[in-house]
N, C-alpha and C positions, 0 to 999 in steps of 0.2 A: 611325626608325619613323614611320609615318603617325600624326598626332596623334589622329585619330579612333579608330584601332585601339588606341593606347596608352591612351586614356581608357577604352575598353571593357574592356581587360585589367585596369585598376587599379580600376574601379568594381565595385559589387556585381553589375552585369551580367557583368563580367569573371569574378567568382567562379563564377557559374553556367556561363559559357562554359568556364572551366578544368575544371569538373566533367565537362562533356561531353567534353572532350579526355581526361581521366582514364578516363572510361568507354570511349572508343574504344580507348585503350591497353590497358585491361583485356580488352576483347573480342579484341584481336589476340593478347594473351598467352594467353588461353584457347584460341584456335585453335592456338597453338603448343604447347599442353599444359603451360604454365608457371603457370597460374592455376587455382584451384579454385572450384567453385560456392559462393555465399554460404550455401546450405543443403545439408547433406550429404544424399545420396540415402538415402531410408528408406522402409520399408513398414510399414503399420499392420495390427495383428491386430484384426479386428472380431469382437465377440462377439454383438452383437444390434443391431437397428434398430427404432425406435419412431416412430409418427406424432406423438407428443407430445414436445416438448422437455423438459417437466417430468419426464415418466416416464424419458426417456433420461438426464437429468442425475442423477436419483435412483439409477438403476442404475450410472452412472459413479461416483458417490460410494461406492457399496457395494464397488467394486473398488479403491478407493484404498489400502486397507491392504496389499494384495498388489502393486498396480501404482500407484506414486506418480505416474506419468505418464499416467494414464487421462484420456481426453478425449472430447468429443462433437463430431461434425462434421455439418453439414447436407449431405445428399446431393443430387445433381442430380435425384433422383426425388421430393424433398420429405420423405423420411424423415430421422430423426436417428440417426446411427450411433454406437454406443458402441465406442470403440477403447481397447485397454488397454496396448499397448506398440508403440513404434516400433523397428524392427530393420533391420539391413542386409539389403537385398533378397536378397543371395546366401545368407543363412542363415535367411530368414524362415520357410520351411516347416519347416525342422528345429526352429527354436525353437517354432513353433506346435505341432508334434507332441509336443514335450517337455512343453509346458504342458498339453496334452490328456491325456497319459499320467499326469500328476500330479493330474488333476482340478481344475486351477486355472481352466480356461475350458471352456465348453460344447463338446460334440463337433462341433457344426455351425459352430463358428467358422471364419473363413477370412481370407485375406489380401485386404484391401480394395484395389480398383483406385483408384489415386490420382486418376484422372480423374473418378471419381464423388463424390469428397469436395470439395464446393464451398466450404465456409466453416467454420472453427473457431468454435464457439459457446460451448464450455465446456471448461476444463481444470482438473484437480486442482492443477496448479502455477500456476494463474492465466493469464489471457489478456492480452496486452499489445500495444500499438502502439509505434512509434518516433515520438516527436514531434520534428519538424525545424524548425518555425517557429510563430510565434504573432502575432496582431494583434488589436487591439480593434475593427477595422472588418472586416466580413464580406467586402466586395468586395476589400479589400487582401489578406485571407487567401486568397481564391479565386485572386487573381492570383499569389500565391506558389505555391499548389498547382499551378497550370497549368505554371509554370516547372519545378518539381520533377518534375511528371508527364512531362516530356520525357525524363527519364533513369531514373525510378523507377516501379515498378508499384504499382497500388492506392493512389494518393494520395487522401486524403479530408480534408475540413474538418469539425470538430466544434465545437459551442458548449460552452464551460465557463462557470462562474459568473464574474461580474466586471463586464460580460460579457467573455469572452475567446474568440477563435476560434483553434483550433489546427490545424496541418497535420500529418497523421500518415501513416505508411506502414508496411508490413511486419508485419501482424498475425500473431500466433502464440503458442504457449505461452511463458510468461515466460522460462524458462531458454534456450529457443531464440532468442528475440528478443534477450536479453542478448548472446549470442554473435554474432548477426547484426549487432547494433548496433556491436560492437567491430570487426568485419570491414569494415563499411561506412564507419566512421570512418577505418580504415587505408587503405581504397581511395579516400578523399575523395569518397564518393558523397553524404554528408550533412555538414552543418556540424559542427565539433568540439564544440559545446555541445549537440548533440542528446541526448536521453535517452529512457528507457523510461517509458511511461505505461500504467497498468492500464486495460483496456477497461471494467471495471465502473464506472469513474468518468467515462465518457463517455456521452452520451445514446444511446438505442437507435438513433436515426436520425441519420445525418450531416446537416450543413447543406449540404454540396455533395459530389458525386462527379463524376469526370471524364466529360465527354461523349465519345462515340466520334469525333465530328467537331470536337473542340476545336481552336481556332486557336492553334497553338504559335508563330506568327510573332511574337507579343508577347514571346517569349523574348529577343529582341535589341532590344526597344524602348528607345531611349536617353532619351526624354523622361520616362519614369516612374521614380520612386524605388522600387527593389526591395530596399531594405535588409532584412536578415533579423533581425528584432527578437529579443531574448532572451525567456525566460519572464517573464511579467508578472503573476504571481499575487499574492495579497494577503498571503502569509506574510511576516512581518518578516524582511527580508534579513539583518540582523545576527544574528538568532537562529537562522537555519536552518543545520542541520549540513551541512558540505560533502558528506558522503556520503549525506545523506537524499535520497530521491526527490522533487524539487520539483514533480513533476507531479500530486501527489495533491490533487485538488479534488473534493469530493463531488459525485456526479451531480445535476445540476439536473433535477428531475422536473416542470418546468413551473411551479413556484411561485416561482422566483427565489431570491435570497439573502434569508433571513428577517431582518427588521430591526425594531427597536423603538427607543424613545428612551433605553434604558439603555446604559451603556458596559460591554461584556463583554470580558473577556480570559481567555485560557487558556494553560496550560503543558502540553505533550504531550511525553512522553519514552518511548522504547522502547529497551530494552537486551537484546540477544540474542546477539551475537557475542563472548561472553566469552573473554578471553585465557587464563584459568586455570581454566576449567570447560567442560563440554560446551555446545555452542551450543543456544540455544532458537530454534525455527523461527519462531514467530509474533510476537514483540514488535515487530519492524520493521513487519510488515504491520498489526499492531494500531495502532501509533502513527501510521503514515501515513494509515490509514483514519479514525482519530479526528480527526486534524488537519484532514483534508478536510471531515469532517462539521461540525466546529465553525466552520470558515470559512464554510461554507454557512449556518450558523445565525447569522452575523453577529458572531462572536467575532474579536478580534485575537489571533492565535495565535503563541506562541513555542514552537518545536518543535525536536527533535533526536533522532537515533537513534545507538545504539552510541557513547555519549559517555564519555570518561574523566572523572575526578573534576573536573579543572579546567574542562573544557568544560561539564560538568553544572552546576557551581556558577555559571558565568557565565550560563547560561540561567535558573537559578533567580533570580539577582539581577535580571536583566532583567525577569522576570515579576513579582517582588514590587514592583519600582518602578512597574510599570504598574498593579498591583493596588491600590495605595494610593488611586487615584482611580476605581476601577471599582465599579459597582453590583453586578456579578456576576462572580466569578472562579471558574475551574474548573481543577483539576489532575488530569491523567490520567497514570498510569505503568503500563507493561507491562514485566516483567522479573523478576529475582530481588530479593526483599526478605528481611529477617531481623529477628527480634526478640531483643533481649538485655536482660535485666532489665526487661522491660515496655516497652522503647522500640523503636520500629520504625525500621529503616534500609533505605535503597535502596542497591543495589550497582552501582557504575559498571563499565564494560567492562574496565578495567585492574586491578580489585581482586584481590588474592591472598587476603586474609583468612586469613593463616597463624597469627596470634596475636592477643592482646588489643589490641595497639596499633592494629590495623586498624580497630577501632571508632571511634577518634578521627581517624585519618589517611587512611583509605581509603574510608569509607562516608559516606553522607549521611543525617542524621537527618530523618525526615519532619516532625518538629515544627518544624524550621527553616522549612519552607514553610507549614505550617498556621497558624503564629503570625501570619502576615501576611495571612491570609484571614478574611473575615467580620468581625463586630464592628460595633456601631452599626447603621446602615441597610444596611451591605454584607452580601452573601450569598456564602458560599464553598461549593463542591462539590468533594469529593476522591474520586476513583475509582481504586482501586489494584488492578491485576490482577497481584499480586506474591506470591501465596501458593503458588507452584509448589514441587514437591519440590526441596529446596535443598542442593546439595553443599557450599556455603559454611557452612551451619549445622552440618553434621556435622564438618567440619574444624575450625571454631572451637571447638565443644564439646569435641573431643578435646584441643585445645591448652590449654584452660582446666584440664583435668585434675581436675575436681571431680565428686563423686558426684551432687550436685543441681545440675545445670548451669543457669545463667541463660539459656541459648540454647534456644529452643523452636521447634517447627514453626510454619509459617504466620506470621501477624502478630498482634500484641497488640491487645486492645480499646482504642481510643484515647479520649481525653476530647474532648467537644464543648462544654465549658462556656464557651468563649470567646464564644459567641453567634453566631447566624447561620450555622451550619455544618451540612453534611450530609456524612458520610463513608461510602463504600461499599467493601466488599471483594469480591473474586471468590468467596470462600467464607467460612465462619464463622471467627472468631478461633481461632487455634491449630490450624487445619485446613489441608489441602493441596489446591490446585486443579489442574485439568487444563490443560495447555498447548494442547490441541486437536489431537491427532494426527490427520492426515488432513483437517484443516480449514484453511482459509485464515487464520482468526482463532481465538483462544481462545473457548471457550463464553461467557465473561463479556463479552468485547468484541463478539462476534457479537450478543448480546442488546442491549447498549447501542446498537450501530449501528442496530438495528431500532426501538428505542423512544424514544431521546433526541430525535428530530426530530418526534415526534408533536405536532401543534398542540393546545394547550389541555389537555395532560396534566400535572398537577402532579408535581413531581419525586419525591415519595415514592411516588406511584402508579406512576411510571415504574420506580422501583426494585423495586416489587412485581411488575410485569410482567417485568422482567429476571430476577428470582428464578424465576418460573414457567417462563420460557424455558430457563434454564440447567438447572433440575431436569429438564426434558423432554429436553434435549440430552444430558445425562449419565446418564440413567436413575436419577436421584435420588442419584447419587454426590456431587454438589456442590450446595451451597445458599448462594448469595450472601447477604451480610449488610450491613445499613446501620444507622447510628445518626444521630440528628438532634436538634438543639435549635432548629430553625427555628420562629419564632413566627408565621409567616404562610405562606400558600401561595406557592410559587415555581414559575414556569413558564419553562422554557428557550425555548419557542416559544409565546408568548401568542397567543390569538385577539384580534381587534379589541376584543371586549367586555371582555377582561381587561387 
C-alpha cells in the first residue's frame, strides 16, 4: 500500500475519510432499498400559529397534558407554529379528524407542510443537539465543524463555559435526537463518544455556522492535526456517573463563569429510574440542570444520576472530602426521600425498601452528609427536592405493622444547630411536593434555577423568591420551606462590593 495512503487511513484524517466511505456505502444501500432514513417520515398536526414565540410557547405548554410531544416550530413566513402530534403521513388526516371529533384540538387545525417548518424552537420533551466534538480553541472547533459538515447537515459551533467550543449537529426533540444519535453511531456517521446536549444549555446564537461556499478541500489536509478531542467540561471525571449526560453546562449569558476567592464545592444527585417503583420523570433533568448551573457559578461539582447505593456513597464520600476545605458547600438532591422516626433518608435507584432492615442497608441517611457541611467559618446549603408522593413510605409502613407508624409523608424537620447551615425543602415538612407533570423540571428546581444565579441576592432572600415562584407555579398547592442558623449574609453570586 502507498505509504501516504496508509498514513491517511490510520490518522484522524483517515477516520473522517472512512466516515465518508461509510456514508457512500449507506447511500448505495438506500438506493437498493436496504437502508432506512435516519428520521422516520412524519407529519405534524398544527393547531395555531402566533407572531410571538412567547405566546406560541405558552400555548404549546397548555397542550402538554394531552400531547406530551407538543412543540413549536419557526415557520418560513416568520410565524411560530404550535404542533401537537407527529403522525405517520398515511394516517395523519384520519388522526386529526379523530382529535377534532373529541374536541381535543381546534376545528381549523391542519396538517402542516413540512417545507414551511424551518426550525424547531421549543418542545415539551426538550430540544437537543448531537455533540460530536469539542475544542478550547474556536478556530480548531470550526476546522472540525467544516470536516464534519462534508458528511452531515446543519453542523454548528457553540461556545460553552470554560471556555469550550462544541461542534453539534442534528437538532430536534430530545427523544427523536436520542434515537437519531444511536442510528448515526451504528452507521459510523459520528464518533462513538458523541452524545446528546440540551439546546437550552447552549447560547441563543452560534459562534459559527457553515458558509455555502465553505472550502471542504481542507478535509484531506495532512499537515493539520484534526484529532477529535473528548468532552472537556469541568465536572470531576471520577465523580461523574457513567450514564449521566456530560453535556450539561449552564448557558453562558455573556457574564462568563462567576468566580470569587472562595472555594466552593457541590454534590448534585438525581434519582428517578427506580428499579422497584414507578419512574420519576424529572430528577435526571433536575440534577443535570443544577450541576450545570453550579459549574457556571464556579463550584467544583461532584454529580451523578440514577445511582445505586454503592455509587451514591462513593459520590458522597468524594464530596465530603472536598467539603472539608471548602468555604461554601452545597448539596442538591432530586428523587424519593423518606422519613422514619424523625430521620430523613434518601433512596438509591436499587432500593427495595421491603422491611425494616432497608433503613440500615439500602437507604442513605441525610445526616451523614449534613454532618460534614458547615461549622466554623464554613457555610453549607442543603436543597432537597425529595418530598414527592412516595410508594416506598407506604410499603415500609405496612411492613412495620404498627398502628402508630414512625414512617411519615414528606421529610422531617431537620436540625441546623451545627452552625453555618441552611436547609431547604421543596415543600413544608411532612408534606408532599409535585414532581412537575408536563414540566421539564419540578416546580422547586425550576424556581431554584431561576434565582440561585442572581448576583447580589442573599441566600435567604433567594429562598423567599423560590417559595413565591413555586406557590405561583402550583396554584398554592406547594409551599417550599427552609430553616437556617446562618450568622451572616451568604451570597452564592456576590457582586464586587460584597
